[in-house]
C-alpha positions as CSV (number, residue, x, y, z in Angstrom):
1,X,-1.5,-20.5,-4.3
2,X,0.2,-17.1,-3.8
3,X,3.2,-17.3,-1.4
4,X,3.9,-13.6,-0.5
5,X,1.8,-10.7,0.7
6,X,2.5,-8.9,-2.6
7,X,1.3,-11.9,-4.6
8,X,-1.9,-12.3,-2.5
9,X,-2.6,-8.6,-2.9
10,X,-2.0,-8.6,-6.7
11,X,-3.9,-11.9,-7.3
12,X,-6.7,-11.7,-4.8
13,X,-7.1,-8.4,-2.9
14,X,-6.8,-6.0,-5.8
15,X,-9.7,-7.7,-7.6
16,X,-12.0,-7.0,-4.7
17,X,-14.4,-4.0,-4.6
18,X,-13.2,-1.1,-2.5
19,X,-15.6,-1.8,0.4
20,X,-14.4,-5.4,0.6
21,X,-10.8,-4.3,0.6
22,X,-11.6,-1.9,3.4
23,X,-13.3,-4.6,5.4
24,X,-10.3,-6.9,4.9
25,X,-8.0,-4.2,6.1
26,X,-10.2,-3.7,9.2
27,X,-10.1,-7.4,9.9
28,X,-6.4,-7.6,9.6
29,X,-5.8,-4.5,11.8
30,X,-8.2,-5.6,14.4
31,X,-6.6,-9.0,14.6
32,X,-3.2,-7.4,15.1
33,X,-4.6,-5.2,17.9
34,X,-6.1,-8.2,19.6
35,X,-2.8,-10.1,19.4
36,X,-1.0,-7.0,20.9
37,X,1.5,-7.0,18.0
38,X,4.1,-4.3,18.3
39,X,5.7,-3.4,15.0
40,X,7.3,-0.1,16.1
41,X,10.9,-0.6,16.8
42,X,12.3,2.0,19.2
43,X,15.9,2.6,18.3
44,X,18.3,5.5,17.9
45,X,20.2,3.8,15.1
46,X,19.4,3.9,11.4
47,X,19.2,0.7,9.5
48,X,20.3,0.4,5.9
49,X,16.6,0.2,5.0
50,X,15.9,3.4,6.9
51,X,18.6,5.2,5.0
52,X,17.4,3.8,1.7
53,X,13.8,4.9,2.4
54,X,14.9,8.4,3.4
55,X,17.0,8.8,0.2
56,X,14.2,7.4,-2.0
57,X,11.6,9.7,-0.5
58,X,13.9,12.7,-0.7
59,X,14.6,12.0,-4.4
60,X,11.0,11.4,-5.2
61,X,10.0,14.7,-3.5
62,X,12.8,16.7,-5.2
63,X,11.7,15.3,-8.6
64,X,8.2,16.7,-8.0
65,X,9.5,20.2,-7.3
66,X,9.5,22.8,-10.1
67,X,12.6,25.0,-10.6
68,X,10.7,27.9,-9.0
69,X,10.1,25.8,-5.9
70,X,13.8,25.0,-5.7
71,X,14.8,28.7,-6.0
72,X,12.4,29.7,-3.2
73,X,13.9,27.1,-0.8
74,X,17.4,28.7,-0.8
C-alpha cells in the first residue's frame, strides 16, 4: 500500500482516465472546503522553502529565455 501522496498519485491516480482524475480532484477539494481547511499562511516572513521555490522558478524561467529576450529586458 502506498504511504505518501506522491506514491498514491504515481501508483493509483496517474493510471486513471482524465475524467476520473478530475472527479477525484473535485471530491478532494470539496471535502477540504466542507472541513473549512485553511492552507494559506499569512506571514510577512519568507521561509527557506519560499526562498528555494522563488530561486527555482526564476532559474527555470531564465533558462527558457532566448538571448534576444535577455537583451530586450535590459
